[in-house]
N, C-alpha and C positions, 0 to 999 in steps of 0.2 A: 354767543346767543343772539338771536336776531329779534329786533323789536317789531311787533306786528303792526303798530300804529304808524301811519304815514306822517312825516313832519309837515308843518304848514307850508314851508318852502323847500322842497327837496333840492339837493345839490344838482347842478347842471354840468354839462360836459366841460365848459371852460374852467369851472371851479375845480373839477376833478383833475384837469391838466395842471392847474396851479398847485394843487396838493402834491402831485407827482414831482413838480419842479421844486417845491419846498423840501420834499424828502431828499431829493438829490443834493440840495444845498446844505442839508444837515440841520434844518430848522426844527424847532420843537412844534408840537401840536398847537400850543398857544400862539406862537408867532405866525403860523400859517392861518390860524383862525382869526387873529387880529387883522391880517391883511385882507381876508375874505369877508370880514364882518360876521363871522360865525363863532359859536362857542367852541372852546378847545375839545369838549367832549364829543361834539358833532364830528370834528376832524378825526379824533381818536377812533370813534366807532366806524367811520368810513374806511380808515386805514386797516383796522383789525378785521373788518367784514370782508375785505378784498385782498387778502394775502399778506398783510403786515407790511412793515417798512421795507423788508427785503424783496417782497414779491408784488408790490402794488403796481397796477397798470390802470391808467385812467380809462383807456378804451374798454378793457374787460370790465371795469367797475361800472361804466356807463351802460354797457350791454346787459350786465346783470341787473342793474336798476330798472332798465326798460322792460326786461322780462318779468320782473316781480310786480311791475306797475300795470301790466296788461289787465284789462277788464273787457268783458265779463269773464270771470274765472269759472271753470266748469265745477259744478257742485261735487263735493267729495263722494256722495252716495251715487251720483250719476257716473262718475269716473271709475268706480270700483263695484262691479255687479255682485261680486262675492260678499262684500260688506253690506250692500243694499239688501241682498237676500237674507243675510243673517239678521239685520235690523228689522226687516219685514216680519220674519218668523217670530222674533222676540216681541214685537208690537202686537202681533196676532195672539201671542200667549199672554197679553195684557201686562207686560212689563213696562215700567215707566221709562221714558227717555233718559232720565238721570241714572237709573240703575243700569241701563244698557251702556251708557257712556262710561260709567265707572268700571264695569266689568270688561269692556273692550280695552280700556287702558291697562287693566291688570292681566289681560289675556286669559280670563277665567274659562271660556268655552273654546279655547284653541285658536282663537283669532285675536290678534293684537292690533289695535288701531287707535289713533288719536282723533276722536271726533267728539265735539261738545254736545251736550243735551239740547242746546239752542239750535244747533244745526239739524238735529233729528226732528225737533218740533217744527222748524221751518220747512223741512221736507214733507212732514205729515200734513201741514196746513197748506202746502202748495198744490195739493190734490193731483198728484201724478206728474208734476213738472220738474221735480228735482231728484229723480231716481227712485222714488218709492211709489207704489201703486196707490190710486185714490181709495178713500174709504177707511184708511187706518185710524182716523180720529175716533172711530167707534170703540177702539180698544183702550183709549186713554181714560183716566179716572173721571175727568170732566168731558162729557161728550159734546164739545163745541164743534161746529162745522168750520169755524175760522177763529183766529186768535182774538182774544179780547183786547180791545184798544184801551190803553190806560189814559185816563183823563186826569185832570187835576184832582188831588185827593179831596174828599168831602171833609169839611171841618167838623171834627167830632165834638168840639166844644166851642160855642159861640162866645165872643167877648162879653163880659158883663156890661150891662148898660151903665152909662155914667150917672153918678148920683146928682140929684138936683141941688141947687144952692140951699134950699129949705132944709134938706136933710142934715146939713152940717151946722145950721144955725138954730136947730130946734132947742126948745127949752129942756133943761135936764129933767129926767124922770119921765118924759113923755116919749112914746114911740112915734116915729114919723109915719104919717098916713098920707095917701094920695089926696089931692084937694077934694075930690068927690066924696070920699069917706069922711073927711074932716068936717065938711059942712053938715053932714048927716049926724055925726056924733056930737057936734057942738049944739045943735038944736035939741038933742035928746037930753042934755044935761041942764 
């Protein structure tokens, strides 16, 4: 299984050569990792991803990594016109992107594809730039022309104001009152 997130410091060609040499010497993943300053799980993932200990090739591993790292990648809906036509028809029928994504994963309508609802939303709000025609946002439940940017959440409850020193030192049996009211009530008595 391949991890979709990119590491902070991906392996480079000399490190892959060192992994190959370590495999030939019969070293463990931990020993190779210690020499390279990498965790053993990084070394293990690299070896398993690229043919295992018996078939690991540093050159092929580097070529594969370079291919996977290429940007910009073509959007999934732009690369597959059949999938784009199906998603467009479903959006025009006012189905939600989440429903479309789930049903495509299950193969409900005869088409099986792995595409996230976020990818569909991104294509809808790209207004014709990612494989879907412009104007499909009208079929969504919320008819926004663009995505709503999330800002810091509004504080639903404000912190309670600090109590003054007078409130803790009040005489027993009397309620604390603000100074303005205290002067009015003391004159009245």
